[in-house]
ChimeraX commands (.cxc) that place a marker at each C-alpha (Angstrom):
marker #1 position -35.35,13.87,2.85 radius 0.5
marker #1 position -35.01,14.73,-0.83 radius 0.5
marker #1 position -31.39,13.63,-0.81 radius 0.5
marker #1 position -32.59,10.03,-1.00 radius 0.5
marker #1 position -34.03,10.82,-4.43 radius 0.5
marker #1 position -30.74,12.15,-5.83 radius 0.5
marker #1 position -30.26,11.58,-9.56 radius 0.5
marker #1 position -26.47,11.70,-9.21 radius 0.5
marker #1 position -24.46,8.95,-10.91 radius 0.5
marker #1 position -23.40,7.91,-7.42 radius 0.5
marker #1 position -26.87,6.54,-6.69 radius 0.5
marker #1 position -26.23,3.63,-9.08 radius 0.5
marker #1 position -22.48,3.30,-8.71 radius 0.5
marker #1 position -19.91,1.51,-6.59 radius 0.5
marker #1 position -20.32,4.22,-3.94 radius 0.5
marker #1 position -24.06,3.72,-3.45 radius 0.5
marker #1 position -23.48,2.17,-0.01 radius 0.5
marker #1 position -21.51,5.23,1.06 radius 0.5
marker #1 position -24.25,7.57,-0.17 radius 0.5
marker #1 position -26.77,5.52,1.80 radius 0.5
marker #1 position -24.68,5.86,4.98 radius 0.5
marker #1 position -24.28,9.58,4.37 radius 0.5
marker #1 position -28.06,10.11,4.24 radius 0.5
marker #1 position -29.44,7.47,6.60 radius 0.5
marker #1 position -26.71,7.00,9.18 radius 0.5
marker #1 position -25.14,10.46,9.25 radius 0.5
marker #1 position -28.18,12.51,8.32 radius 0.5
marker #1 position -26.36,14.71,5.81 radius 0.5
marker #1 position -27.89,16.87,3.08 radius 0.5
marker #1 position -25.90,16.96,-0.19 radius 0.5
marker #1 position -26.94,20.56,-0.88 radius 0.5
marker #1 position -25.69,21.89,2.45 radius 0.5
marker #1 position -23.08,24.60,1.98 radius 0.5
marker #1 position -20.53,24.90,4.74 radius 0.5
marker #1 position -16.80,24.59,5.07 radius 0.5
marker #1 position -15.41,21.31,6.44 radius 0.5
marker #1 position -14.84,21.19,10.18 radius 0.5
marker #1 position -11.31,21.80,11.41 radius 0.5
marker #1 position -9.92,20.65,14.71 radius 0.5
marker #1 position -8.04,22.99,17.04 radius 0.5
marker #1 position -4.31,23.42,16.54 radius 0.5
marker #1 position -3.58,21.83,19.93 radius 0.5
marker #1 position -5.53,18.71,18.97 radius 0.5
marker #1 position -3.83,18.60,15.56 radius 0.5
marker #1 position -0.40,18.84,17.17 radius 0.5
marker #1 position -1.26,15.99,19.54 radius 0.5
marker #1 position -2.32,13.76,16.66 radius 0.5
marker #1 position 0.85,14.56,14.74 radius 0.5
marker #1 position 3.01,13.77,17.74 radius 0.5
marker #1 position 1.26,10.43,18.22 radius 0.5
marker #1 position 2.17,9.50,14.64 radius 0.5
marker #1 position 5.51,11.30,14.48 radius 0.5
marker #1 position 7.64,8.28,13.58 radius 0.5
marker #1 position 5.17,7.15,10.96 radius 0.5
marker #1 position 4.97,10.60,9.42 radius 0.5
marker #1 position 8.77,10.83,9.29 radius 0.5
marker #1 position 8.87,7.55,7.36 radius 0.5
marker #1 position 6.01,8.62,5.09 radius 0.5
marker #1 position 7.34,12.09,4.27 radius 0.5
marker #1 position 9.85,11.21,1.51 radius 0.5
marker #1 position 7.28,8.95,-0.16 radius 0.5
marker #1 position 4.76,11.78,-0.16 radius 0.5
marker #1 position 7.42,13.99,-1.74 radius 0.5
marker #1 position 8.08,11.40,-4.43 radius 0.5
marker #1 position 4.39,11.01,-5.26 radius 0.5
marker #1 position 3.86,14.76,-5.42 radius 0.5
marker #1 position 6.87,15.15,-7.71 radius 0.5
marker #1 position 5.02,12.95,-10.22 radius 0.5
marker #1 position 1.60,14.61,-10.04 radius 0.5
marker #1 position 2.07,18.09,-8.61 radius 0.5
marker #1 position 2.31,19.82,-11.98 radius 0.5
marker #1 position -0.99,18.35,-13.18 radius 0.5
marker #1 position -3.28,20.05,-10.69 radius 0.5
marker #1 position -3.04,17.33,-8.04 radius 0.5
marker #1 position -2.30,17.51,-4.33 radius 0.5
marker #1 position -1.25,14.78,-1.90 radius 0.5
marker #1 position -2.66,14.41,1.62 radius 0.5
marker #1 position -2.03,12.06,4.54 radius 0.5
marker #1 position -4.68,11.53,7.21 radius 0.5
marker #1 position -5.10,9.60,10.43 radius 0.5
marker #1 position -7.82,6.99,10.93 radius 0.5
marker #1 position -10.35,9.68,11.86 radius 0.5
marker #1 position -9.94,11.39,8.50 radius 0.5
marker #1 position -8.04,14.37,9.93 radius 0.5
marker #1 position -5.49,15.71,7.43 radius 0.5
marker #1 position -2.06,15.67,9.06 radius 0.5
marker #1 position 0.26,16.42,6.14 radius 0.5
marker #1 position -0.05,17.76,2.62 radius 0.5
marker #1 position 1.82,18.46,-0.60 radius 0.5
marker #1 position 0.33,20.99,-3.05 radius 0.5
marker #1 position 1.58,23.63,-5.45 radius 0.5
marker #1 position 1.19,27.35,-4.77 radius 0.5
marker #1 position -0.87,27.67,-7.95 radius 0.5
marker #1 position -3.48,25.19,-6.67 radius 0.5
marker #1 position -3.40,26.15,-2.99 radius 0.5
marker #1 position -6.41,28.48,-3.16 radius 0.5
marker #1 position -8.61,25.86,-4.84 radius 0.5
marker #1 position -7.82,23.15,-2.31 radius 0.5
marker #1 position -8.15,25.50,0.65 radius 0.5
marker #1 position -11.51,26.59,-0.74 radius 0.5
marker #1 position -12.66,22.98,-0.61 radius 0.5
marker #1 position -11.29,22.64,2.90 radius 0.5
marker #1 position -8.53,20.24,1.92 radius 0.5
marker #1 position -5.95,21.48,4.38 radius 0.5
marker #1 position -4.20,20.28,7.53 radius 0.5
marker #1 position -6.53,19.89,10.48 radius 0.5
marker #1 position -9.64,19.45,8.32 radius 0.5
marker #1 position -12.01,16.58,9.13 radius 0.5
marker #1 position -12.78,14.55,6.01 radius 0.5
marker #1 position -14.41,11.60,7.72 radius 0.5
marker #1 position -17.45,10.16,6.00 radius 0.5
marker #1 position -19.48,11.12,9.06 radius 0.5
marker #1 position -18.72,14.80,8.45 radius 0.5
marker #1 position -18.25,15.05,4.68 radius 0.5
marker #1 position -20.34,12.18,3.35 radius 0.5
marker #1 position -19.00,10.20,0.41 radius 0.5
marker #1 position -15.46,11.37,-0.33 radius 0.5
marker #1 position -12.11,9.75,-1.05 radius 0.5
marker #1 position -10.64,9.97,2.44 radius 0.5
marker #1 position -13.74,9.16,4.48 radius 0.5
marker #1 position -15.00,6.32,2.29 radius 0.5
marker #1 position -11.54,4.78,2.04 radius 0.5
marker #1 position -11.26,4.71,5.84 radius 0.5
marker #1 position -14.81,3.48,6.39 radius 0.5
marker #1 position -14.61,0.65,3.88 radius 0.5
marker #1 position -10.84,0.07,4.32 radius 0.5
marker #1 position -10.20,-0.27,0.61 radius 0.5
marker #1 position -8.80,1.63,-2.34 radius 0.5
marker #1 position -11.38,4.05,-3.72 radius 0.5
marker #1 position -11.78,6.56,-6.53 radius 0.5
marker #1 position -14.44,9.20,-5.95 radius 0.5
marker #1 position -14.83,11.09,-9.22 radius 0.5
marker #1 position -16.49,14.50,-9.25 radius 0.5
marker #1 position -20.28,14.05,-8.84 radius 0.5
marker #1 position -19.78,10.80,-6.96 radius 0.5
marker #1 position -18.96,13.06,-4.00 radius 0.5
marker #1 position -21.90,13.42,-1.64 radius 0.5
marker #1 position -21.78,17.16,-1.14 radius 0.5
marker #1 position -22.53,19.25,-4.22 radius 0.5
marker #1 position -19.75,21.65,-3.23 radius 0.5
marker #1 position -17.18,18.85,-3.66 radius 0.5
marker #1 position -18.17,17.73,-7.16 radius 0.5
marker #1 position -15.41,19.74,-8.81 radius 0.5
marker #1 position -12.70,17.41,-7.54 radius 0.5
marker #1 position -11.54,13.85,-8.08 radius 0.5
marker #1 position -10.08,11.88,-5.17 radius 0.5
marker #1 position -8.01,8.70,-5.26 radius 0.5
marker #1 position -7.28,7.01,-1.93 radius 0.5
marker #1 position -5.54,3.99,-0.45 radius 0.5
marker #1 position -5.54,2.71,3.15 radius 0.5
marker #1 position -2.25,2.27,5.01 radius 0.5
marker #1 position -1.92,-0.39,7.71 radius 0.5
marker #1 position 0.43,-0.26,10.66 radius 0.5
marker #1 position 2.98,-2.82,11.79 radius 0.5
marker #1 position 0.31,-4.40,14.00 radius 0.5
marker #1 position -2.02,-4.99,11.05 radius 0.5
marker #1 position -4.48,-2.28,12.08 radius 0.5
marker #1 position -5.61,0.61,9.90 radius 0.5
marker #1 position -3.24,3.51,10.49 radius 0.5
marker #1 position -3.84,6.19,7.85 radius 0.5
marker #1 position -5.20,7.07,4.44 radius 0.5
marker #1 position -3.19,8.37,1.49 radius 0.5
marker #1 position -5.21,10.77,-0.65 radius 0.5
marker #1 position -4.47,12.27,-4.03 radius 0.5
marker #1 position -7.00,14.93,-5.02 radius 0.5
marker #1 position -7.24,16.72,-8.34 radius 0.5
marker #1 position -8.54,20.22,-8.96 radius 0.5
marker #1 position -8.81,19.69,-12.72 radius 0.5
marker #1 position -12.37,19.85,-14.03 radius 0.5
marker #1 position -11.30,17.96,-17.16 radius 0.5
marker #1 position -9.75,15.02,-15.33 radius 0.5
marker #1 position -11.10,11.76,-16.74 radius 0.5
marker #1 position -11.94,8.53,-14.98 radius 0.5
marker #1 position -9.35,6.77,-17.14 radius 0.5
marker #1 position -6.67,9.13,-15.84 radius 0.5
marker #1 position -7.91,8.49,-12.30 radius 0.5
marker #1 position -7.36,4.76,-12.75 radius 0.5
marker #1 position -3.85,5.39,-14.02 radius 0.5
marker #1 position -3.00,7.56,-11.02 radius 0.5
marker #1 position -4.63,5.07,-8.65 radius 0.5
marker #1 position -1.92,2.51,-9.38 radius 0.5
marker #1 position 0.76,4.98,-8.27 radius 0.5
marker #1 position -1.21,5.92,-5.14 radius 0.5
marker #1 position -1.54,2.23,-4.21 radius 0.5
marker #1 position 2.16,1.65,-4.80 radius 0.5
marker #1 position 3.07,4.63,-2.63 radius 0.5
marker #1 position 0.77,3.47,0.17 radius 0.5
marker #1 position 2.42,0.06,0.12 radius 0.5
marker #1 position 5.88,1.62,0.13 radius 0.5
marker #1 position 4.95,3.67,3.20 radius 0.5
marker #1 position 3.50,0.60,4.87 radius 0.5
marker #1 position 6.65,-1.44,4.20 radius 0.5
marker #1 position 9.01,1.33,5.34 radius 0.5
marker #1 position 7.02,1.82,8.51 radius 0.5
marker #1 position 7.10,-1.92,9.22 radius 0.5
marker #1 position 10.87,-2.06,8.74 radius 0.5
marker #1 position 11.29,0.91,11.08 radius 0.5
marker #1 position 9.12,-0.76,13.72 radius 0.5
marker #1 position 11.29,-3.90,13.59 radius 0.5
marker #1 position 14.63,-2.27,12.87 radius 0.5
marker #1 position 16.61,-4.82,14.90 radius 0.5
marker #1 position 14.98,-7.85,13.24 radius 0.5
marker #1 position 15.63,-9.59,9.95 radius 0.5
marker #1 position 12.95,-8.81,7.40 radius 0.5
marker #1 position 11.83,-11.60,5.11 radius 0.5
marker #1 position 9.87,-10.79,1.96 radius 0.5
marker #1 position 7.39,-13.60,1.40 radius 0.5
marker #1 position 5.46,-14.54,-1.71 radius 0.5
marker #1 position 1.85,-13.47,-2.15 radius 0.5
marker #1 position -0.84,-13.79,-4.79 radius 0.5
marker #1 position -0.88,-9.99,-4.75 radius 0.5
marker #1 position 2.44,-9.13,-6.39 radius 0.5
marker #1 position 2.41,-5.54,-5.19 radius 0.5
marker #1 position 1.48,-6.21,-1.57 radius 0.5
marker #1 position 3.81,-5.66,1.38 radius 0.5
marker #1 position 4.22,-9.28,2.50 radius 0.5
marker #1 position 6.87,-8.92,5.18 radius 0.5
marker #1 position 7.83,-10.97,8.23 radius 0.5
marker #1 position 10.11,-9.79,11.04 radius 0.5
marker #1 position 12.35,-12.51,12.50 radius 0.5
marker #1 position 14.46,-12.13,15.63 radius 0.5
marker #1 position 17.87,-13.59,16.49 radius 0.5
marker #1 position 16.21,-16.80,17.72 radius 0.5
marker #1 position 14.53,-17.34,14.34 radius 0.5
marker #1 position 11.12,-16.49,15.78 radius 0.5
marker #1 position 8.58,-14.54,13.78 radius 0.5
marker #1 position 7.76,-11.51,15.90 radius 0.5
marker #1 position 5.98,-9.30,13.36 radius 0.5
marker #1 position 4.03,-9.48,10.11 radius 0.5
marker #1 position 2.39,-6.98,7.81 radius 0.5
marker #1 position -1.33,-7.20,7.18 radius 0.5
marker #1 position -0.80,-9.04,3.89 radius 0.5
marker #1 position 1.65,-11.49,5.50 radius 0.5
marker #1 position -0.88,-12.17,8.24 radius 0.5
marker #1 position -3.43,-13.03,5.56 radius 0.5
marker #1 position -1.06,-15.21,3.55 radius 0.5
marker #1 position 0.13,-17.24,6.55 radius 0.5
marker #1 position -3.15,-17.35,8.46 radius 0.5
marker #1 position -1.89,-15.32,11.39 radius 0.5
marker #1 position -4.02,-13.20,13.69 radius 0.5
marker #1 position -5.31,-10.21,11.75 radius 0.5
marker #1 position -4.29,-7.48,14.19 radius 0.5
marker #1 position -2.28,-6.90,17.34 radius 0.5
marker #1 position 1.10,-8.11,18.57 radius 0.5
marker #1 position 1.99,-11.57,17.32 radius 0.5
marker #1 position 2.69,-14.47,19.64 radius 0.5
marker #1 position 6.27,-15.36,18.66 radius 0.5
marker #1 position 6.47,-18.57,16.62 radius 0.5
marker #1 position 9.38,-20.40,14.97 radius 0.5
marker #1 position 9.85,-19.20,11.43 radius 0.5
marker #1 position 9.98,-22.76,10.11 radius 0.5
marker #1 position 6.56,-23.47,11.62 radius 0.5
marker #1 position 5.08,-20.62,9.62 radius 0.5
marker #1 position 7.05,-20.89,6.41 radius 0.5
marker #1 position 7.19,-24.69,6.21 radius 0.5
marker #1 position 9.62,-26.93,4.28 radius 0.5
marker #1 position 7.43,-29.07,2.02 radius 0.5
marker #1 position 8.39,-27.80,-1.40 radius 0.5
marker #1 position 12.11,-27.19,-1.22 radius 0.5
marker #1 position 13.84,-24.20,0.34 radius 0.5
marker #1 position 11.48,-21.62,1.81 radius 0.5
marker #1 position 11.92,-17.88,1.60 radius 0.5
marker #1 position 13.41,-18.03,5.08 radius 0.5
marker #1 position 15.92,-20.71,4.15 radius 0.5
marker #1 position 16.87,-18.86,0.98 radius 0.5
marker #1 position 17.49,-15.74,3.04 radius 0.5
marker #1 position 19.74,-17.72,5.39 radius 0.5
marker #1 position 21.66,-19.10,2.47 radius 0.5
marker #1 position 22.02,-15.63,0.94 radius 0.5
marker #1 position 23.33,-14.27,4.24 radius 0.5
marker #1 position 25.99,-16.95,4.39 radius 0.5
marker #1 position 27.02,-16.41,0.76 radius 0.5
marker #1 position 27.40,-12.69,1.41 radius 0.5
marker #1 position 29.52,-13.38,4.49 radius 0.5
marker #1 position 31.75,-15.73,2.49 radius 0.5
marker #1 position 32.17,-13.13,-0.24 radius 0.5
marker #1 position 33.20,-10.50,2.26 radius 0.5
marker #1 position 35.64,-12.91,3.84 radius 0.5
marker #1 position 37.19,-13.97,0.54 radius 0.5
marker #1 position 35.67,-17.46,0.94 radius 0.5
marker #1 position 37.41,-17.94,4.27 radius 0.5
marker #1 position 34.91,-20.05,6.20 radius 0.5
marker #1 position 36.35,-19.29,9.63 radius 0.5
marker #1 position 36.27,-15.55,9.05 radius 0.5
marker #1 position 32.77,-15.70,7.59 radius 0.5
marker #1 position 31.59,-17.69,10.61 radius 0.5
marker #1 position 32.96,-15.01,12.91 radius 0.5
marker #1 position 31.11,-12.32,10.95 radius 0.5
marker #1 position 27.87,-14.24,11.39 radius 0.5
marker #1 position 28.56,-14.90,15.06 radius 0.5
marker #1 position 28.51,-18.70,14.74 radius 0.5
marker #1 position 31.08,-21.41,15.25 radius 0.5
marker #1 position 32.82,-22.77,12.14 radius 0.5
marker #1 position 32.06,-26.41,12.80 radius 0.5
marker #1 position 28.75,-26.12,14.63 radius 0.5
marker #1 position 27.43,-23.32,12.49 radius 0.5
marker #1 position 28.49,-24.12,8.94 radius 0.5
marker #1 position 28.56,-27.89,9.11 radius 0.5
marker #1 position 25.11,-28.14,10.68 radius 0.5
marker #1 position 23.48,-25.07,9.14 radius 0.5
marker #1 position 20.21,-25.54,7.31 radius 0.5
marker #1 position 21.85,-23.76,4.41 radius 0.5
marker #1 position 24.48,-26.54,4.03 radius 0.5
marker #1 position 27.41,-24.44,2.90 radius 0.5
marker #1 position 29.23,-27.50,1.61 radius 0.5
marker #1 position 26.81,-27.83,-1.30 radius 0.5
marker #1 position 26.90,-24.23,-2.47 radius 0.5
marker #1 position 28.56,-24.32,-5.89 radius 0.5
marker #1 position 31.30,-21.93,-6.87 radius 0.5
marker #1 position 32.97,-21.67,-3.45 radius 0.5
marker #1 position 36.34,-23.10,-2.60 radius 0.5
marker #1 position 36.45,-23.46,1.18 radius 0.5
marker #1 position 39.50,-23.25,3.36 radius 0.5
marker link #1:1,2 radius 0.2
marker link #1:2,3 radius 0.2
marker link #1:3,4 radius 0.2
marker link #1:4,5 radius 0.2
marker link #1:5,6 radius 0.2
marker link #1:6,7 radius 0.2
marker link #1:7,8 radius 0.2
marker link #1:8,9 radius 0.2
marker link #1:9,10 radius 0.2
marker link #1:10,11 radius 0.2
marker link #1:11,12 radius 0.2
marker link #1:12,13 radius 0.2
marker link #1:13,14 radius 0.2
marker link #1:14,15 radius 0.2
marker link #1:15,16 radius 0.2
marker link #1:16,17 radius 0.2
marker link #1:17,18 radius 0.2
marker link #1:18,19 radius 0.2
marker link #1:19,20 radius 0.2
marker link #1:20,21 radius 0.2
marker link #1:21,22 radius 0.2
marker link #1:22,23 radius 0.2
marker link #1:23,24 radius 0.2
marker link #1:24,25 radius 0.2
marker link #1:25,26 radius 0.2
marker link #1:26,27 radius 0.2
marker link #1:27,28 radius 0.2
marker link #1:28,29 radius 0.2
marker link #1:29,30 radius 0.2
marker link #1:30,31 radius 0.2
marker link #1:31,32 radius 0.2
marker link #1:32,33 radius 0.2
marker link #1:33,34 radius 0.2
marker link #1:34,35 radius 0.2
marker link #1:35,36 radius 0.2
marker link #1:36,37 radius 0.2
marker link #1:37,38 radius 0.2
marker link #1:38,39 radius 0.2
marker link #1:39,40 radius 0.2
marker link #1:40,41 radius 0.2
marker link #1:41,42 radius 0.2
marker link #1:42,43 radius 0.2
marker link #1:43,44 radius 0.2
marker link #1:44,45 radius 0.2
marker link #1:45,46 radius 0.2
marker link #1:46,47 radius 0.2
marker link #1:47,48 radius 0.2
marker link #1:48,49 radius 0.2
marker link #1:49,50 radius 0.2
marker link #1:50,51 radius 0.2
marker link #1:51,52 radius 0.2
marker link #1:52,53 radius 0.2
marker link #1:53,54 radius 0.2
marker link #1:54,55 radius 0.2
marker link #1:55,56 radius 0.2
marker link #1:56,57 radius 0.2
marker link #1:57,58 radius 0.2
marker link #1:58,59 radius 0.2
marker link #1:59,60 radius 0.2
marker link #1:60,61 radius 0.2
marker link #1:61,62 radius 0.2
marker link #1:62,63 radius 0.2
marker link #1:63,64 radius 0.2
marker link #1:64,65 radius 0.2
marker link #1:65,66 radius 0.2
marker link #1:66,67 radius 0.2
marker link #1:67,68 radius 0.2
marker link #1:68,69 radius 0.2
marker link #1:69,70 radius 0.2
marker link #1:70,71 radius 0.2
marker link #1:71,72 radius 0.2
marker link #1:72,73 radius 0.2
marker link #1:73,74 radius 0.2
marker link #1:74,75 radius 0.2
marker link #1:75,76 radius 0.2
marker link #1:76,77 radius 0.2
marker link #1:77,78 radius 0.2
marker link #1:78,79 radius 0.2
marker link #1:79,80 radius 0.2
marker link #1:80,81 radius 0.2
marker link #1:81,82 radius 0.2
marker link #1:82,83 radius 0.2
marker link #1:83,84 radius 0.2
marker link #1:84,85 radius 0.2
marker link #1:85,86 radius 0.2
marker link #1:86,87 radius 0.2
marker link #1:87,88 radius 0.2
marker link #1:88,89 radius 0.2
marker link #1:89,90 radius 0.2
marker link #1:90,91 radius 0.2
marker link #1:91,92 radius 0.2
marker link #1:92,93 radius 0.2
marker link #1:93,94 radius 0.2
marker link #1:94,95 radius 0.2
marker link #1:95,96 radius 0.2
marker link #1:96,97 radius 0.2
marker link #1:97,98 radius 0.2
marker link #1:98,99 radius 0.2
marker link #1:99,100 radius 0.2
marker link #1:100,101 radius 0.2
marker link #1:101,102 radius 0.2
marker link #1:102,103 radius 0.2
marker link #1:103,104 radius 0.2
marker link #1:104,105 radius 0.2
marker link #1:105,106 radius 0.2
marker link #1:106,107 radius 0.2
marker link #1:107,108 radius 0.2
marker link #1:108,109 radius 0.2
marker link #1:109,110 radius 0.2
marker link #1:110,111 radius 0.2
marker link #1:111,112 radius 0.2
marker link #1:112,113 radius 0.2
marker link #1:113,114 radius 0.2
marker link #1:114,115 radius 0.2
marker link #1:115,116 radius 0.2
marker link #1:116,117 radius 0.2
marker link #1:117,118 radius 0.2
marker link #1:118,119 radius 0.2
marker link #1:119,120 radius 0.2
marker link #1:120,121 radius 0.2
marker link #1:121,122 radius 0.2
marker link #1:122,123 radius 0.2
marker link #1:123,124 radius 0.2
marker link #1:124,125 radius 0.2
marker link #1:125,126 radius 0.2
marker link #1:126,127 radius 0.2
marker link #1:127,128 radius 0.2
marker link #1:128,129 radius 0.2
marker link #1:129,130 radius 0.2
marker link #1:130,131 radius 0.2
marker link #1:131,132 radius 0.2
marker link #1:132,133 radius 0.2
marker link #1:133,134 radius 0.2
marker link #1:134,135 radius 0.2
marker link #1:135,136 radius 0.2
marker link #1:136,137 radius 0.2
marker link #1:137,138 radius 0.2
marker link #1:138,139 radius 0.2
marker link #1:139,140 radius 0.2
marker link #1:140,141 radius 0.2
marker link #1:141,142 radius 0.2
marker link #1:142,143 radius 0.2
marker link #1:143,144 radius 0.2
marker link #1:144,145 radius 0.2
marker link #1:145,146 radius 0.2
marker link #1:146,147 radius 0.2
marker link #1:147,148 radius 0.2
marker link #1:148,149 radius 0.2
marker link #1:149,150 radius 0.2
marker link #1:150,151 radius 0.2
marker link #1:151,152 radius 0.2
marker link #1:152,153 radius 0.2
marker link #1:153,154 radius 0.2
marker link #1:154,155 radius 0.2
marker link #1:155,156 radius 0.2
marker link #1:156,157 radius 0.2
marker link #1:157,158 radius 0.2
marker link #1:158,159 radius 0.2
marker link #1:159,160 radius 0.2
marker link #1:160,161 radius 0.2
marker link #1:161,162 radius 0.2
marker link #1:162,163 radius 0.2
marker link #1:163,164 radius 0.2
marker link #1:164,165 radius 0.2
marker link #1:165,166 radius 0.2
marker link #1:166,167 radius 0.2
marker link #1:167,168 radius 0.2
marker link #1:168,169 radius 0.2
marker link #1:169,170 radius 0.2
marker link #1:170,171 radius 0.2
marker link #1:171,172 radius 0.2
marker link #1:172,173 radius 0.2
marker link #1:173,174 radius 0.2
marker link #1:174,175 radius 0.2
marker link #1:175,176 radius 0.2
marker link #1:176,177 radius 0.2
marker link #1:177,178 radius 0.2
marker link #1:178,179 radius 0.2
marker link #1:179,180 radius 0.2
marker link #1:180,181 radius 0.2
marker link #1:181,182 radius 0.2
marker link #1:182,183 radius 0.2
marker link #1:183,184 radius 0.2
marker link #1:184,185 radius 0.2
marker link #1:185,186 radius 0.2
marker link #1:186,187 radius 0.2
marker link #1:187,188 radius 0.2
marker link #1:188,189 radius 0.2
marker link #1:189,190 radius 0.2
marker link #1:190,191 radius 0.2
marker link #1:191,192 radius 0.2
marker link #1:192,193 radius 0.2
marker link #1:193,194 radius 0.2
marker link #1:194,195 radius 0.2
marker link #1:195,196 radius 0.2
marker link #1:196,197 radius 0.2
marker link #1:197,198 radius 0.2
marker link #1:198,199 radius 0.2
marker link #1:199,200 radius 0.2
marker link #1:200,201 radius 0.2
marker link #1:201,202 radius 0.2
marker link #1:202,203 radius 0.2
marker link #1:203,204 radius 0.2
marker link #1:204,205 radius 0.2
marker link #1:205,206 radius 0.2
marker link #1:206,207 radius 0.2
marker link #1:207,208 radius 0.2
marker link #1:208,209 radius 0.2
marker link #1:209,210 radius 0.2
marker link #1:210,211 radius 0.2
marker link #1:211,212 radius 0.2
marker link #1:212,213 radius 0.2
marker link #1:213,214 radius 0.2
marker link #1:214,215 radius 0.2
marker link #1:215,216 radius 0.2
marker link #1:216,217 radius 0.2
marker link #1:217,218 radius 0.2
marker link #1:218,219 radius 0.2
marker link #1:219,220 radius 0.2
marker link #1:220,221 radius 0.2
marker link #1:221,222 radius 0.2
marker link #1:222,223 radius 0.2
marker link #1:223,224 radius 0.2
marker link #1:224,225 radius 0.2
marker link #1:225,226 radius 0.2
marker link #1:226,227 radius 0.2
marker link #1:227,228 radius 0.2
marker link #1:228,229 radius 0.2
marker link #1:229,230 radius 0.2
marker link #1:230,231 radius 0.2
marker link #1:231,232 radius 0.2
marker link #1:232,233 radius 0.2
marker link #1:233,234 radius 0.2
marker link #1:234,235 radius 0.2
marker link #1:235,236 radius 0.2
marker link #1:236,237 radius 0.2
marker link #1:237,238 radius 0.2
marker link #1:238,239 radius 0.2
marker link #1:239,240 radius 0.2
marker link #1:240,241 radius 0.2
marker link #1:241,242 radius 0.2
marker link #1:242,243 radius 0.2
marker link #1:243,244 radius 0.2
marker link #1:244,245 radius 0.2
marker link #1:245,246 radius 0.2
marker link #1:246,247 radius 0.2
marker link #1:247,248 radius 0.2
marker link #1:248,249 radius 0.2
marker link #1:249,250 radius 0.2
marker link #1:250,251 radius 0.2
marker link #1:251,252 radius 0.2
marker link #1:252,253 radius 0.2
marker link #1:253,254 radius 0.2
marker link #1:254,255 radius 0.2
marker link #1:255,256 radius 0.2
marker link #1:256,257 radius 0.2
marker link #1:257,258 radius 0.2
marker link #1:258,259 radius 0.2
marker link #1:259,260 radius 0.2
marker link #1:260,261 radius 0.2
marker link #1:261,262 radius 0.2
marker link #1:262,263 radius 0.2
marker link #1:263,264 radius 0.2
marker link #1:264,265 radius 0.2
marker link #1:265,266 radius 0.2
marker link #1:266,267 radius 0.2
marker link #1:267,268 radius 0.2
marker link #1:268,269 radius 0.2
marker link #1:269,270 radius 0.2
marker link #1:270,271 radius 0.2
marker link #1:271,272 radius 0.2
marker link #1:272,273 radius 0.2
marker link #1:273,274 radius 0.2
marker link #1:274,275 radius 0.2
marker link #1:275,276 radius 0.2
marker link #1:276,277 radius 0.2
marker link #1:277,278 radius 0.2
marker link #1:278,279 radius 0.2
marker link #1:279,280 radius 0.2
marker link #1:280,281 radius 0.2
marker link #1:281,282 radius 0.2
marker link #1:282,283 radius 0.2
marker link #1:283,284 radius 0.2
marker link #1:284,285 radius 0.2
marker link #1:285,286 radius 0.2
marker link #1:286,287 radius 0.2
marker link #1:287,288 radius 0.2
marker link #1:288,289 radius 0.2
marker link #1:289,290 radius 0.2
marker link #1:290,291 radius 0.2
marker link #1:291,292 radius 0.2
marker link #1:292,293 radius 0.2
marker link #1:293,294 radius 0.2
marker link #1:294,295 radius 0.2
marker link #1:295,296 radius 0.2
marker link #1:296,297 radius 0.2
marker link #1:297,298 radius 0.2
marker link #1:298,299 radius 0.2
marker link #1:299,300 radius 0.2
marker link #1:300,301 radius 0.2
marker link #1:301,302 radius 0.2
marker link #1:302,303 radius 0.2
marker link #1:303,304 radius 0.2
marker link #1:304,305 radius 0.2
marker link #1:305,306 radius 0.2
marker link #1:306,307 radius 0.2
marker link #1:307,308 radius 0.2
marker link #1:308,309 radius 0.2
marker link #1:309,310 radius 0.2
marker link #1:310,311 radius 0.2
marker link #1:311,312 radius 0.2
marker link #1:312,313 radius 0.2
view
């Protein structure tokens, strides 16, 4: 197939592996002209219902991202793990261009169907990608630039892709990199909000990570057991990569070797807040926290007696 001899910049770029899959594995021809496949409305509705809670959480973050980029010829799309577009934000002025490309709800932008593209390659390789103009596999898609980030669910598994596509022919790769930071931040915000919603009755601890922008969250129940962790938290603490966690004591995971852990600091902060609300009345604060004054405060890991600036009574 002549596609293997393509002189496109993609042949020698970071997306070469995706181009190879598009030709060899999926048997696609870059010069083929057809509109992207669209699933039936009934199937689209089913997919949206399956992810209804997630989409509700994601919606305001999509709005916020679009408010930043919508006036510069960009549109925002949210897909499921199959690359089916479930939600979109685009201006009326750009609607015809994106619809002409097939970037619309119900469209299938998997790599299997559309070759190298932002959505499909992001989902296949499970990483942030920028597919700039002629890096797209199909010639008909080379007028756009796509910036994508994967979104992981509360169980650590891939859940969706966030796509920002631009219809501007003059968009530069430097501008793409600038936008990519905002796309990544939005994806992480959606991931964190979805995790908090999934564990709404648990305490959420924000742990440290070598990736400052990552969503490193742990969910801890009333028995101080870790019952949930984001994908980044699972990596940081060496927990199982996906699936429901086997509940483990928070102290076993967070440790105590180098002074107060994030968990212990959170406990201490909770007690300080309770004392502030109670006007430093220990008995009243203990009642707010649902613990006994003597048993709770005297024996607490937070050691209220050594917190400076509080006069106890």
